[in-house]
C-alpha positions as CSV (number, residue, x, y, z in Angstrom):
1,L,11.2,-17.8,0.2
2,D,7.8,-19.6,0.1
3,H,4.6,-18.1,-1.2
4,R,3.6,-16.8,2.2
5,G,6.8,-14.9,2.7
6,T,6.4,-11.1,2.8
7,H,6.6,-9.1,-0.4
8,F,7.6,-5.5,-0.8
9,S,7.1,-3.0,-3.6
10,V,8.5,0.5,-4.0
11,A,6.1,3.1,-5.2
12,G,7.1,4.3,-8.7
13,P,6.4,3.9,-12.4
14,L,4.6,0.9,-13.7
15,N,6.6,-1.1,-16.2
16,V,5.3,-3.6,-18.7
17,E,6.6,-7.1,-17.9
18,R,8.3,-9.6,-20.2
19,P,6.8,-12.7,-21.9
20,P,8.4,-15.1,-19.3
21,Q,5.6,-14.0,-17.0
22,G,2.9,-15.5,-19.3
23,Y,1.3,-12.1,-19.5
24,P,1.9,-8.8,-17.6
25,L,1.2,-9.0,-13.9
26,L,-2.3,-7.5,-13.4
27,V,-2.3,-4.9,-10.6
28,Q,-5.3,-3.1,-9.3
29,A,-5.3,0.0,-7.0
30,G,-8.2,1.3,-4.9
31,S,-10.7,0.1,-2.4
32,S,-14.1,1.1,-3.7
33,E,-16.8,-1.6,-4.0
34,D,-16.5,-1.7,-7.8
35,G,-12.8,-1.8,-7.5
36,K,-12.9,-4.8,-5.1
37,D,-15.3,-6.7,-7.4
38,F,-13.0,-6.0,-10.3
39,A,-9.9,-7.1,-8.3
40,A,-11.6,-10.3,-7.2
41,R,-12.2,-11.3,-10.8
42,H,-9.0,-10.1,-12.5
43,A,-6.3,-8.8,-10.2
44,E,-3.2,-10.7,-9.1
45,A,-1.9,-7.9,-6.8
46,I,-3.7,-5.1,-5.1
47,F,-2.3,-1.8,-3.9
48,T,-4.5,-0.3,-1.2
49,A,-4.4,2.3,1.6
50,H,-5.5,1.9,5.2
51,Q,-4.9,4.0,8.3
52,T,-5.5,1.2,10.8
53,Y,-4.9,-2.5,11.2
54,E,-8.6,-3.1,11.7
55,R,-9.5,-1.5,8.4
56,A,-6.7,-3.4,6.6
57,A,-7.7,-6.7,8.1
58,G,-11.4,-6.2,7.1
59,F,-10.3,-5.3,3.5
60,Y,-8.0,-8.3,3.3
61,A,-10.7,-10.7,4.4
62,D,-13.3,-9.1,2.1
63,I,-10.9,-9.4,-0.9
64,K,-10.1,-13.1,-0.2
65,A,-13.8,-13.9,0.2
66,R,-14.7,-12.2,-3.0
67,T,-11.9,-13.9,-4.9
68,R,-13.0,-17.3,-3.6
69,A,-16.6,-16.5,-4.6
70,A,-15.4,-15.6,-8.1
71,G,-14.0,-19.1,-8.5
72,R,-10.3,-18.1,-8.0
73,D,-7.6,-19.2,-5.6
74,P,-7.4,-16.4,-2.9
75,D,-3.6,-17.1,-2.6
76,G,-3.3,-16.0,-6.2
77,V,-4.3,-12.4,-5.3
78,I,-1.8,-10.7,-3.0
79,V,-2.8,-7.6,-1.0
80,L,-0.2,-4.9,-0.6
81,P,-1.1,-1.9,1.6
82,G,1.1,1.1,1.6
83,I,3.3,2.0,4.6
84,V,5.3,5.2,5.1
85,P,8.0,4.4,7.6
86,Y,9.8,7.2,9.6
87,I,12.7,5.3,11.0
88,G,15.1,6.4,13.8
89,S,17.5,4.6,16.1
90,T,15.2,5.7,18.9
91,E,11.5,6.6,19.0
92,A,12.5,10.2,19.8
93,E,14.8,10.3,16.7
94,A,12.0,8.9,14.5
95,R,9.5,11.5,15.9
96,A,12.0,14.2,15.2
97,L,12.5,13.0,11.6
98,A,8.7,13.0,11.0
99,K,8.5,16.5,12.6
100,R,11.1,17.8,10.2
101,F,9.2,16.5,7.2
102,D,6.0,18.0,8.6
103,E,7.6,21.4,8.9
104,L,8.7,21.3,5.2
105,R,5.1,20.9,4.0
106,V,3.4,23.8,2.2
107,P,-0.2,24.1,3.4
108,E,-1.3,25.8,0.1
109,Y,-0.2,22.8,-1.9
110,G,-1.9,20.4,0.6
111,L,-5.1,22.4,0.2
112,R,-5.0,21.9,-3.6
113,Q,-4.4,18.2,-3.2
114,L,-7.2,17.9,-0.6
115,A,-9.6,19.9,-2.9
116,A,-8.8,17.6,-5.8
117,V,-9.7,14.5,-3.8
118,F,-13.1,16.0,-2.9
119,E,-13.6,17.5,-6.4
120,T,-14.1,21.0,-5.0
121,E,-12.2,24.3,-4.6
122,P,-9.4,25.0,-2.0
123,S,-11.4,28.1,-0.9
124,V,-14.1,25.9,0.8
125,F,-11.6,24.8,3.5
126,E,-10.4,26.7,6.5
127,L,-7.0,25.5,7.7
128,D,-7.9,25.6,11.4
129,E,-11.4,24.3,11.2
130,P,-12.8,20.8,10.7
131,L,-13.9,19.6,7.2
132,P,-17.0,21.4,5.9
133,D,-20.3,19.7,6.6
134,F,-21.0,19.0,2.9
135,I,-17.7,17.0,2.8
136,L,-18.6,15.1,6.0
137,A,-21.9,14.2,4.3
138,R,-19.8,12.0,1.9
139,P,-20.8,13.4,-1.5
140,K,-20.8,11.0,-4.5
141,L,-17.6,11.6,-6.4
142,E,-16.5,10.8,-9.9
143,G,-12.9,9.9,-8.8
144,S,-11.5,8.2,-5.8
145,Q,-14.5,7.5,-3.5
146,S,-12.5,5.1,-1.3
147,R,-9.7,7.7,-0.7
148,S,-12.2,10.4,0.2
149,D,-13.9,8.1,2.6
150,L,-10.6,7.2,4.2
151,I,-9.8,10.9,4.8
152,I,-13.2,11.6,6.3
153,E,-13.0,8.6,8.6
154,L,-9.5,9.7,9.7
155,A,-10.7,13.3,10.3
156,V,-13.7,12.3,12.3
157,R,-11.9,9.5,14.3
158,E,-9.1,11.8,15.4
159,R,-11.1,15.1,15.4
160,L,-8.6,16.8,13.0
161,T,-8.6,20.2,11.6
162,V,-7.9,20.7,7.9
163,R,-4.3,21.7,8.7
164,Q,-3.9,18.6,10.7
165,I,-5.4,16.5,7.9
166,I,-2.9,17.9,5.5
167,S,-0.1,17.1,7.9
168,R,-1.2,13.5,8.3
169,L,-1.7,13.0,4.6
170,G,1.4,14.9,3.4
171,G,3.9,12.1,3.5
172,G,1.8,9.1,2.6
173,R,-1.2,10.5,0.7
174,G,-3.6,8.6,3.0
175,H,-1.4,5.5,3.5
176,F,-0.4,4.1,6.8
177,E,2.3,6.2,8.4
178,F,4.4,4.6,11.1
179,I,7.0,6.3,13.3
180,G,9.5,4.2,15.2
181,T,12.7,2.2,15.5
182,P,13.6,-0.5,13.0
183,E,12.4,-3.1,15.4
184,Q,9.0,-1.4,15.9
185,V,8.6,-1.0,12.1
186,A,9.4,-4.7,11.6
187,D,7.1,-5.8,14.4
188,T,4.2,-3.8,12.9
189,I,4.8,-5.3,9.4
190,I,5.0,-8.8,11.0
191,T,1.7,-8.3,12.9
192,W,-0.2,-7.1,9.8
193,F,1.3,-10.0,7.8
194,E,0.8,-12.8,10.3
195,D,-2.6,-11.7,11.6
196,G,-4.3,-11.4,8.2
197,A,-4.1,-7.8,7.1
198,A,-1.5,-8.0,4.3
199,D,0.5,-10.3,2.1
200,G,3.2,-7.7,1.9
201,F,3.7,-4.0,1.7
202,N,4.2,-1.2,-0.8
203,I,7.1,0.7,0.8
204,M,6.4,4.5,0.4
205,A,9.6,6.0,1.9
206,P,9.0,9.7,3.0
207,A,12.1,10.7,1.1
208,L,14.1,9.0,-1.7
209,P,16.7,7.5,-1.6
210,S,17.4,8.1,2.1
211,G,14.1,6.6,3.4
212,L,14.4,3.5,1.3
213,E,18.0,3.0,2.1
214,S,17.2,3.2,5.8
215,F,14.4,0.6,5.4
216,I,16.8,-1.7,3.5
217,E,19.7,-1.3,5.9
218,H,17.8,-1.5,9.2
219,V,14.4,-3.2,8.8
220,L,15.1,-5.9,6.2
221,P,17.8,-7.6,8.2
222,I,15.3,-8.1,11.1
223,L,12.7,-9.6,8.7
224,R,15.4,-11.8,7.1
225,G,16.5,-13.0,10.6
226,K,12.9,-14.2,11.2
227,G,12.8,-15.9,7.8
228,L,10.2,-13.5,6.4
229,F,12.2,-12.0,3.6
230,R,14.4,-13.4,0.9
231,E,18.2,-13.3,1.1
232,E,18.4,-12.8,-2.7
233,Y,16.1,-12.9,-5.7
234,E,15.2,-16.4,-6.9
235,G,13.8,-15.4,-10.3
236,T,13.9,-12.6,-12.8
237,T,10.4,-11.3,-13.1
238,L,8.0,-9.4,-10.8
239,R,5.6,-12.4,-10.9
240,E,8.4,-14.6,-9.5
241,H,9.3,-12.0,-6.9
242,Y,5.7,-12.0,-5.7
243,G,5.6,-15.8,-5.5
244,L,2.8,-16.0,-8.1
245,P,2.4,-18.8,-10.7
246,V,3.2,-18.2,-14.3
247,P,0.0,-18.5,-16.5
248,A,0.0,-20.0,-19.9
249,N,1.0,-17.5,-22.7
250,Q,-0.8,-18.2,-25.9
251,F,1.9,-16.3,-27.9
252,H,4.8,-18.3,-26.3
253,P,3.8,-21.9,-26.0
254,E,6.2,-24.2,-24.3
255,E,8.4,-26.2,-26.5
256,P,7.5,-30.0,-26.5
257,H,9.9,-32.0,-24.5
258,A,11.9,-34.7,-26.2
259,P,11.1,-38.3,-25.1
260,G,13.0,-39.2,-22.0
261,D,13.6,-35.6,-20.9
């Protein structure tokens, strides 16, 4: 798999990597202006959330431009948006799966999560009303400004009530949700990858392990058939899996080669 092959991650705990990587892979998450500037200077991989291809492509181009302006190789920073795939053998089966997950969500829990994003109290929201005006005014927040902006844009674009917002955010926490057949999921991934919106994806299965197993069993073979995903791992580190070069490690210098080696 060459450097431009698709890469995938599974959302989960962040582990410290071993010395063979030179130093731990530097991963940044978030899409605020400060976050993008920091990523352009230091990050090697970026986890990000976007609801539409257009927003993802704009973020991708912005990050690559900022990285170039910072004097770094844009190919040395890979952008990995999250995707929550609901996969069925037919579109109707995939929609039914998504509906079952939606019916299992607890609105009270969703309200607490939504209130936490906007740094307010759950009592300010009415489930069957739009977001309150003071939220739509985009208040300055101490925490995730980019995630709050994403939620507001989604709510306004699709004219959602709070209940509908909670439903849309329940599975992917603001990441891109896609409902369809394995072929449709693969086609969407390929479009984002080939048309400049992603270097790979953070696979956020709606349920574990079943959602991840479904992706591995039904979507990966399609991508492999198109030469866009590896048949097997060619290295032992996350850096190698991402196709990123190994930087010099001051604590583990290379052994000098003997003459004639």
